[in-house]
C-alpha positions in Angstrom: -2.2 -31.9 -13.1 -5.1 -33.8 -15.0 -8.3 -31.6 -15.0 -11.3 -33.4 -16.5 -14.7 -31.7 -16.8 -17.8 -33.7 -17.6 -21.2 -32.3 -18.8 -24.0 -34.7 -17.5 -26.2 -34.9 -20.6 -23.7 -33.9 -23.3 -21.1 -35.9 -21.7 -18.3 -33.7 -23.3 -14.7 -34.3 -21.9 -12.4 -31.7 -22.0 -8.8 -32.5 -21.1 -5.9 -30.4 -20.5 -3.1 -32.9 -21.4 -2.5 -36.0 -23.3 -4.5 -38.9 -22.0 -5.1 -42.2 -22.6 -8.3 -44.1 -21.4 -8.2 -47.7 -21.9 -11.8 -48.6 -20.5 -14.2 -47.8 -23.2 -12.6 -45.0 -25.2 -9.3 -43.9 -26.3 -8.9 -40.2 -26.1 -5.9 -38.4 -27.2 -5.6 -34.7 -27.2 -2.9 -32.0 -26.6 -3.1 -28.2 -26.1 -1.0 -27.6 -29.1 -4.0 -29.1 -31.4 -6.4 -26.2 -32.1 -8.6 -28.2 -34.3 -10.7 -30.9 -32.5 -12.2 -34.1 -34.5 -15.0 -36.1 -34.0 -14.4 -38.9 -31.3 -15.5 -42.5 -31.6 -16.4 -44.7 -28.5 -17.8 -48.1 -29.0 -18.1 -47.6 -32.7 -20.6 -44.4 -32.3 -19.6 -40.8 -33.3 -19.9 -38.4 -30.5 -20.0 -34.8 -30.8 -16.5 -32.9 -31.0 -15.0 -31.3 -28.1 -15.6 -27.7 -27.2 -12.3 -26.1 -28.3 -13.2 -23.1 -25.9 -13.9 -25.3 -23.0 -10.3 -25.7 -21.2 -8.9 -22.5 -22.8 -11.8 -20.4 -21.4 -11.4 -21.7 -18.1 -7.7 -21.3 -17.9 -8.1 -17.5 -19.5 -10.7 -17.0 -16.8 -8.3 -18.2 -14.0 -5.2 -16.3 -15.3 -7.5 -13.0 -15.6 -8.5 -13.7 -11.6 -5.0 -14.2 -10.7 -3.9 -11.0 -12.5 -6.8 -9.1 -11.1 -6.0 -10.1 -7.5 -2.4 -9.1 -8.1 -3.4 -5.6 -9.3 -6.2 -5.3 -6.6 -3.6 -6.0 -3.9 -1.1 -3.4 -4.8 -4.2 -0.8 -5.7 -6.3 -1.2 -2.9 -4.0 -2.3 -0.4 -0.4 -1.6 -0.6 -1.0 2.0 -2.4 -3.4 3.1 0.2 -1.1 1.9 3.1 2.0 3.8 1.4 0.0 7.0 1.0 -1.3 7.0 4.4 2.4 6.2 6.1 3.8 9.1 3.8 0.8 11.6 4.8 1.5 10.4 8.5 5.4 11.0 8.4 4.7 14.5 6.7 2.5 15.4 9.7 5.5 14.5 12.1 7.8 16.6 10.0 5.4 19.5 10.6 5.8 19.0 14.3 9.3 18.6 14.1 9.6 22.0 12.3 7.3 23.5 14.8 9.4 22.5 17.9 12.6 23.5 16.2 11.5 26.9 15.5 10.1 27.3 19.2 13.3 26.1 20.4 15.4 28.5 18.4 13.2 31.2 19.4 13.6 30.4 23.4 17.3 30.3 22.7 17.2 33.6 21.0 15.5 35.0 23.8 17.8 33.6 26.5 20.9 34.8 24.3 19.7 38.3 23.8 18.2 38.7 27.5 14.6 39.7 26.1 12.3 40.7 28.9 9.7 42.1 26.7 9.1 42.2 23.1 6.5 43.3 20.5 5.2 41.0 17.9 2.1 40.2 15.6 -0.5 37.9 16.4 -2.5 36.0 13.8 -6.0 36.6 14.1 -6.9 34.3 11.3 -7.6 34.7 7.4 -4.1 36.5 7.2 -5.2 39.2 9.6 -2.7 40.3 12.1 -2.6 42.5 15.3 0.3 44.2 16.9 0.7 43.1 20.4 3.2 43.9 23.3 4.5 41.0 25.9 5.5 42.6 28.9 7.1 39.5 30.4 8.5 36.8 28.1 10.0 34.7 31.0 7.1 32.4 30.9 5.7 31.0 27.7 2.6 28.7 26.9 3.4 25.4 24.9 1.0 23.5 23.1 1.0 20.1 24.5 -1.7 18.4 22.2 -5.5 18.1 22.3 -5.8 21.7 22.8 -4.0 22.3 26.0 -1.3 24.7 26.7 1.0 24.5 29.6 2.7 27.2 31.2 6.7 27.0 31.4 9.9 28.8 32.0 12.6 28.9 29.3 14.5 26.2 30.7 11.4 23.9 31.4 10.2 24.5 27.8 13.7 23.7 26.4 13.6 20.4 28.6 10.2 19.5 27.1 10.9 20.5 23.5 14.0 18.3 23.9 11.9 15.3 25.1 9.2 15.9 22.3 11.8 16.1 19.6 13.4 12.8 20.7 9.8 11.1 20.2 9.4 12.9 17.0 12.7 11.5 15.6 11.5 7.8 16.7 8.2 8.3 14.9 9.9 9.7 11.9 12.2 6.5 12.1 9.2 4.1 12.4 7.4 5.6 9.7 10.5 5.6 7.3 11.0 1.9 8.1 7.1 1.4 7.5 7.4 3.2 4.0 10.4 1.3 2.9 8.7 -2.1 3.9 5.7 -1.1 1.9 7.8 0.0 -1.3 9.7 -3.2 -0.9 6.2 -5.5 -0.9 5.0 -3.3 -4.0 8.3 -4.2 -5.6 8.0 -7.7 -4.8 4.4 -8.2 -6.0 5.5 -6.3 -9.2 8.4 -8.9 -9.9 6.1 -11.8 -9.1 3.5 -10.1 -11.2 5.8 -9.7 -14.3 7.3 -13.3 -13.8 3.7 -14.7 -13.9 2.7 -12.6 -17.0 5.9 -13.8 -18.8 5.2 -17.5 -18.1 1.8 -16.9 -19.7 3.3 -15.6 -22.8 5.8 -18.2 -22.9 
């Protein structure tokens, strides 16, 4: 692609490839030529071409493209990846809580426990002994600070449904994380090819 830049007063001409102009001037330049000789047009010598004109423009253009690659990875893809991993970790924590609760209820049913003594966390690692006189009904945290009273069988049914939903959420986040990682890898490959093309 031919790119010509004209400065109004000084009328410098910066050309990116070999050009033949047959109207009034004959300009022959090449990017491989580092030194620039004075040009003549209509028998009059003109000031030499600025050697940094095109190369400076191309260098700025390259730097902008490289910067866009880096910004897209650092400011868009990596934060999205960290957020998705963080959200999946939270879902993993919920999965563990419900798995522990299900296991405890199953142990209560298996051992026919009707009452028990336990330690209640009051906060700041301070525990208090408590006695549960009737274990047939338990309160389960259903989210948003609400607790619902369930029997053992009702609690197990609720936990089963929640675990199914949690499993789907984990699968969705895992697919999202894999997709973002693939995008980062693709951008890095394009970036690598782009840099090699500049060097060569």
